[in-house]
C-alpha positions as CSV (number, residue, x, y, z in Angstrom):
1,M,165.0,-77.8,179.2
2,I,162.7,-78.6,176.4
3,E,163.7,-82.2,176.3
4,N,163.0,-82.5,180.1
5,I,159.3,-81.8,179.9
6,P,157.5,-84.8,181.4
7,P,154.7,-86.4,179.3
8,P,151.1,-85.8,180.4
9,T,149.6,-88.4,182.8
10,P,147.0,-90.7,181.0
11,K,143.6,-89.8,182.2
12,E,143.0,-93.4,183.5
13,E,145.9,-92.8,186.0
14,L,144.7,-89.4,187.3
15,N,143.7,-89.1,190.9
16,V,140.3,-87.4,191.4
17,L,138.9,-85.7,194.5
18,I,135.2,-84.8,194.8
19,I,134.3,-82.3,197.6
20,D,130.5,-81.7,198.0
21,N,127.9,-82.1,200.7
22,Q,125.3,-83.5,198.3
23,G,125.3,-87.3,197.6
24,L,123.7,-86.8,194.2
25,V,126.7,-84.8,193.0
26,H,129.1,-87.5,194.0
27,E,126.9,-90.1,192.1
28,V,126.6,-88.1,188.9
29,V,130.3,-87.1,188.7
30,T,131.5,-90.6,189.7
31,A,129.3,-92.2,187.1
32,A,130.6,-89.8,184.4
33,L,134.2,-90.6,185.4
34,H,133.7,-94.3,185.3
35,E,132.3,-94.0,181.8
36,L,135.6,-92.2,180.9
37,G,137.6,-95.1,182.3
38,M,138.7,-93.3,185.5
39,Y,138.5,-95.1,188.9
40,N,141.1,-93.4,191.1
41,I,138.3,-91.4,192.8
42,S,138.1,-90.1,196.4
43,S,135.0,-88.5,197.9
44,T,134.4,-86.3,200.9
45,F,131.5,-84.3,202.2
46,N,133.3,-81.7,204.3
47,A,136.4,-79.4,204.3
48,F,138.2,-81.1,207.2
49,H,138.3,-84.5,205.6
50,A,139.2,-82.9,202.2
51,I,142.4,-81.4,203.7
52,R,143.3,-84.6,205.4
53,L,143.0,-86.5,202.1
54,C,145.1,-83.9,200.3
55,E,147.8,-84.4,202.9
56,Q,147.9,-88.1,202.2
57,Q,147.7,-88.1,198.4
58,R,148.3,-85.8,195.4
59,F,145.1,-85.1,193.4
60,D,145.3,-84.2,189.7
61,L,141.6,-83.2,189.4
62,V,139.6,-81.5,192.2
63,L,135.9,-80.8,192.0
64,L,135.0,-78.4,194.8
65,A,131.5,-77.2,195.8
66,F,130.7,-73.8,197.4
67,N,128.5,-75.4,200.0
68,V,130.9,-77.9,201.5
69,S,130.2,-77.8,205.2
70,H,129.0,-75.5,208.0
71,D,132.4,-74.7,209.3
72,K,134.1,-73.7,206.0
73,D,132.7,-72.7,202.6
74,G,134.2,-73.8,199.3
75,F,135.7,-70.5,198.6
76,H,137.8,-70.6,201.8
77,L,138.7,-74.2,201.2
78,F,139.8,-73.5,197.6
79,E,142.0,-70.7,198.9
80,E,143.4,-72.9,201.7
81,L,144.2,-75.8,199.4
82,K,146.1,-73.3,197.1
83,H,147.9,-71.8,200.1
84,L,149.0,-75.3,201.3
85,G,150.2,-76.3,197.8
86,H,147.6,-79.0,197.4
87,I,146.3,-77.1,194.3
88,N,148.8,-75.5,191.9
89,D,149.1,-74.7,188.2
90,K,149.3,-78.4,187.3
91,S,146.0,-79.2,189.0
92,T,142.7,-79.2,187.2
93,V,140.1,-77.5,189.4
94,I,136.4,-77.4,188.8
95,F,134.2,-75.2,191.1
96,L,130.6,-76.2,191.7
97,S,127.8,-74.0,192.9
98,A,124.0,-73.6,192.8
99,E,124.6,-70.0,193.7
100,T,125.6,-67.7,190.8
101,T,125.4,-64.2,192.4
102,P,127.8,-61.7,190.7
103,E,129.8,-61.3,194.0
104,L,130.4,-65.0,194.3
105,V,131.3,-65.4,190.7
106,N,133.8,-62.5,190.9
107,C,135.5,-64.1,193.9
108,I,135.8,-67.5,192.2
109,V,137.1,-65.9,189.0
110,E,140.0,-64.5,191.1
111,L,141.0,-67.9,192.3
112,Q,141.1,-69.0,188.6
113,P,139.6,-72.5,188.5
114,D,139.7,-74.4,185.2
115,D,136.0,-74.5,185.0
116,F,132.8,-73.4,186.9
117,W,129.8,-75.7,186.9
118,V,126.3,-74.6,187.9
119,K,124.3,-77.2,189.8
120,P,122.2,-79.4,189.3
121,L,124.6,-81.4,187.2
122,D,123.8,-83.3,184.0
123,K,125.9,-86.5,183.5
124,Q,126.3,-86.0,179.7
125,R,127.4,-82.4,180.1
126,V,129.8,-83.4,182.9
127,K,131.4,-86.0,180.5
128,K,131.7,-83.5,177.7
129,R,133.4,-80.9,179.9
130,L,135.7,-83.4,181.5
131,N,136.7,-84.7,178.1
132,Y,137.5,-81.2,177.0
133,L,139.5,-80.4,180.1
134,F,141.5,-83.7,179.9
135,S,142.2,-83.2,176.2
136,S,143.3,-79.6,176.9
137,R,145.7,-80.6,179.6
138,Q,147.2,-83.4,177.4
139,K,147.5,-81.5,174.1
140,L,148.8,-78.3,175.7
141,N,151.0,-80.1,178.1
142,K,154.4,-78.6,177.0
143,M,153.1,-75.1,177.1
144,L,151.4,-75.5,180.5
145,H,154.5,-77.1,182.0
146,C,156.6,-74.1,180.8
147,M,154.0,-71.7,182.3
148,H,154.2,-73.7,185.6
149,I,158.0,-73.2,185.9
150,H,157.7,-69.6,184.7
151,D,159.6,-70.2,181.5
152,Y,157.4,-67.8,179.5
153,S,159.6,-67.5,176.4
154,T,159.5,-71.3,175.9
155,A,155.8,-71.3,176.6
156,M,155.2,-68.8,173.9
157,Y,157.3,-70.9,171.5
158,Y,155.0,-73.9,172.0
159,A,151.9,-71.7,171.9
160,E,152.7,-70.1,168.6
161,R,153.4,-73.5,167.1
162,Q,150.1,-74.9,168.3
163,L,148.2,-71.9,166.9
164,S,149.2,-73.2,163.4
165,D,147.8,-76.6,164.1
166,M,144.2,-76.6,162.9
167,D,143.5,-79.8,164.8
168,L,143.7,-77.6,168.0
169,V,141.4,-74.9,166.8
170,D,139.0,-75.5,169.7
171,Y,141.9,-74.6,172.1
172,H,143.1,-71.5,170.2
173,P,141.3,-69.0,172.5
174,R,143.0,-70.5,175.5
175,I,146.3,-70.6,173.8
176,K,146.0,-67.0,172.8
177,R,145.1,-66.0,176.3
178,L,148.2,-67.8,177.6
179,I,150.4,-65.9,175.1
180,G,149.0,-62.6,176.5
181,D,149.7,-63.8,180.0
182,C,153.3,-64.6,178.9
183,L,153.9,-61.1,177.4
184,L,152.6,-59.4,180.6
185,N,154.7,-61.7,182.8
186,L,157.7,-60.9,180.7
187,R,156.9,-57.2,181.1
188,D,157.0,-56.6,177.4
189,Y,154.2,-54.1,177.6
190,P,154.5,-52.5,174.1
191,R,154.4,-55.9,172.5
192,A,151.5,-56.9,174.8
193,E,149.6,-53.8,173.8
194,H,150.0,-54.6,170.1
195,Y,149.0,-58.2,170.7
196,F,145.8,-57.4,172.5
197,R,144.8,-54.7,170.0
198,T,145.2,-57.2,167.2
199,L,143.1,-59.8,169.1
200,L,140.3,-57.2,169.7
201,E,139.8,-57.0,165.9
202,N,138.2,-60.5,166.1
203,M,137.7,-61.3,169.8
204,D,135.5,-59.7,172.4
205,Y,136.5,-61.7,175.5
206,A,136.8,-59.8,178.8
207,W,140.4,-61.0,179.2
208,V,141.4,-59.3,175.9
209,H,140.1,-55.9,177.0
210,I,141.6,-56.2,180.5
211,G,145.0,-57.3,179.0
212,L,145.0,-54.2,176.8
213,A,144.1,-51.9,179.7
214,K,146.8,-53.5,181.8
215,S,149.5,-53.1,179.1
216,L,148.5,-49.4,178.6
217,L,148.6,-48.6,182.4
218,R,152.0,-50.3,182.7
219,Q,153.3,-47.9,180.1
220,D,151.6,-45.0,181.9
221,E,149.4,-44.4,178.9
222,L,146.7,-43.2,181.2
223,E,144.7,-41.1,178.7
224,Q,144.5,-44.0,176.3
225,A,143.5,-46.3,179.1
226,R,140.8,-43.9,180.3
227,A,138.9,-44.2,177.0
228,L,139.0,-48.0,177.2
229,V,138.1,-48.1,180.9
230,E,134.9,-46.2,180.5
231,G,133.6,-48.9,178.3
232,L,134.9,-51.7,180.6
233,L,133.1,-50.2,183.6
234,A,129.8,-50.4,181.7
235,R,130.3,-54.2,181.1
236,H,129.3,-56.6,183.8
237,D,132.0,-59.1,182.9
238,T,134.8,-56.6,183.1
239,R,133.6,-54.1,185.7
240,F,135.2,-55.7,188.8
241,L,138.5,-56.5,187.1
242,T,138.7,-52.9,185.9
243,Y,138.1,-51.4,189.3
244,D,140.8,-53.7,190.8
245,L,143.3,-52.9,188.0
246,L,142.8,-49.1,188.5
247,A,143.2,-49.4,192.2
248,Q,146.5,-51.2,191.9
249,Y,147.7,-48.6,189.4
250,Y,146.8,-45.7,191.6
251,I,148.5,-47.4,194.7
252,E,151.7,-47.8,192.7
253,K,151.5,-44.1,191.8
254,E,150.8,-43.2,195.4
255,M,147.6,-41.5,194.4
256,F,145.8,-42.9,197.5
257,D,142.6,-40.9,197.3
258,Q,141.8,-42.2,193.8
259,A,143.1,-45.7,194.7
260,Y,140.7,-45.7,197.7
261,E,137.6,-45.0,195.5
262,Q,138.5,-47.7,193.1
263,M,139.2,-50.2,195.8
264,K,135.9,-49.6,197.5
265,Q,134.1,-50.4,194.3
266,A,136.2,-53.6,193.7
267,S,135.5,-54.8,197.2
268,K,131.8,-54.4,196.8
269,L,131.9,-56.5,193.7
270,A,134.1,-59.2,195.3
271,P,133.9,-58.9,199.1
272,R,135.4,-62.2,200.1
273,N,139.0,-61.4,199.2
274,I,140.8,-60.7,202.6
275,N,144.0,-59.2,201.0
276,R,141.9,-56.7,199.1
277,N,140.1,-55.8,202.3
278,K,143.4,-55.3,204.0
279,K,144.4,-52.8,201.2
280,L,141.1,-51.1,201.6
281,W,141.7,-50.7,205.4
282,D,145.2,-49.3,204.7
283,L,143.7,-46.9,202.1
284,A,141.0,-45.8,204.5
285,R,143.6,-45.0,207.1
286,L,145.7,-43.0,204.6
287,N,142.5,-41.1,203.7
288,H,141.6,-40.5,207.4
289,D,138.2,-42.3,206.9
290,K,137.4,-43.9,210.3
291,V,134.1,-45.2,209.2
292,G,135.7,-46.7,206.1
293,Q,138.4,-48.4,208.3
294,L,135.7,-49.9,210.5
295,S,133.7,-51.2,207.5
296,A,136.9,-52.8,206.0
297,V,137.9,-54.6,209.2
298,Q,134.4,-55.8,209.8
299,N,134.4,-57.3,206.3
300,M,137.7,-59.0,207.0
301,A,136.5,-60.5,210.3
302,R,133.3,-61.6,208.7
303,F,134.7,-63.3,205.6
304,A,137.8,-64.6,207.3
305,R,135.8,-66.7,209.8
306,N,137.0,-70.4,209.7
307,S,139.5,-69.6,207.0
308,I,143.3,-69.5,207.0
309,H,143.0,-65.8,207.7
310,D,140.9,-66.2,210.9
311,S,142.5,-64.8,214.0
312,P,141.5,-63.0,217.3
313,E,143.7,-60.1,215.9
314,L,140.9,-59.4,213.4
315,K,138.4,-59.0,216.2
316,L,140.8,-56.7,218.1
317,N,141.1,-54.5,215.0
318,V,137.3,-54.3,214.7
319,I,137.2,-53.1,218.4
320,R,140.0,-50.6,217.7
321,S,138.3,-49.2,214.7
322,T,134.9,-49.0,216.5
323,I,136.6,-47.0,219.3
324,D,138.2,-44.7,216.7
325,V,134.8,-44.0,215.2
326,A,133.3,-43.4,218.7
327,T,136.1,-41.0,219.5
328,S,135.4,-38.9,216.4
329,L,131.7,-38.6,217.2
330,G,129.7,-37.2,220.1
331,G,126.5,-37.8,222.0
332,E,124.3,-40.8,221.4
333,E,126.1,-41.8,218.2
334,S,129.4,-42.1,220.1
335,D,127.7,-44.1,222.9
336,K,126.2,-46.5,220.3
337,Y,129.7,-47.4,218.9
338,L,131.1,-47.5,222.4
339,R,128.5,-50.0,223.6
340,K,129.3,-52.2,220.6
341,A,133.0,-52.1,221.3
342,L,132.4,-53.1,225.0
343,A,130.2,-56.0,223.9
344,D,132.8,-57.2,221.4
345,A,135.6,-56.9,223.9
346,E,133.6,-59.0,226.4
347,E,132.9,-61.6,223.8
348,L,136.5,-61.8,222.8
349,R,137.7,-62.2,226.4
350,G,135.4,-65.2,226.7
351,Q,137.1,-67.1,223.8
352,K,139.5,-69.9,224.7
353,G,143.2,-68.9,224.7
354,V,142.6,-65.2,223.9
355,L,143.6,-63.8,227.3
356,K,146.9,-65.6,227.4
357,Q,147.9,-64.0,224.1
358,F,146.1,-60.7,223.9
359,D,145.4,-59.7,227.5
360,S,147.6,-56.6,227.4
361,Q,146.1,-55.4,224.2
362,L,142.5,-55.9,225.5
363,K,143.5,-53.9,228.6
364,V,144.7,-51.0,226.5
365,L,141.4,-51.0,224.5
366,E,139.4,-51.2,227.8
367,V,141.4,-48.2,229.1
368,R,140.5,-46.3,226.0
369,M,136.9,-47.1,226.4
370,L,136.9,-46.0,230.1
371,C,138.5,-42.7,229.0
372,L,135.7,-42.2,226.5
373,K,133.1,-42.9,229.3
374,K,135.0,-40.4,231.5
């Protein structure tokens, strides 16, 4: 298997796609790429065209902006390109944004781009970062290839050899992180715990702390993890990841009340993740929190708009949850939710193709509303 690892593609032969709605960004990035000897460059200003281009050609480097077009933001486009297989572990992805709110940054970190650039862009800095990313891909090619095919033992073999190469010292933090990922993927949690504890003696990166917390929780060392978690929740760079980690742990232990509290916090810090909102909705139902269910499905419908998750079914779930809240209340409060449910049902009925697929479900909801109105 080691002998079959393909060599890295020379940077001059790499295919590049720039997705941004600002012409100046295209100019700056294209100029930097040309100075690096790269000319296989495609540009687009909207999500629809980006997907069409990816269907026609394989891109090695994708630069993707948050503000792409009015119909789909960069976060949803990034997610869709990953879902369709146009972006994978072998792709180099750079996310661009003038917006740096904690909520957006947390969401982007989850999608794991190779880099995150804040606009406006400077050509010299663009060249420097591109050079680093290309060199990283080339010099760590064997290790990254093994990670891509899930051969974690061989990936660690290459990583440990490269840590002894002082010419690669600039890449050592990334190599060390990949070793930690390998240990966790191999489920060698005692060894992972020892590894992350050793790293903490000299490194204070967020991923080191989270890796240690994960390895402790996987061994059910909850008390040791608690002491670590208190500090991680106080740090802005580890707070979101810690809430998410705790929520997953409690779900696996079927401690749904505690999982619900952690999931609520994680969803506030990274609200765009639809799968997390689905878990939040399930946990709200398990904890009999009707208002929480409504909040979760409203978030799903809001952030799923024009994404691969978008569906009339989401709006139906919002109406169902609104009726559930109205049923649990009385008087004017109940009437307020009922009016909202009626308005949403009317709006949904007016959407093209909805009646053909969901007419019976809408009728059931309308009967429920009529019963509430007596």
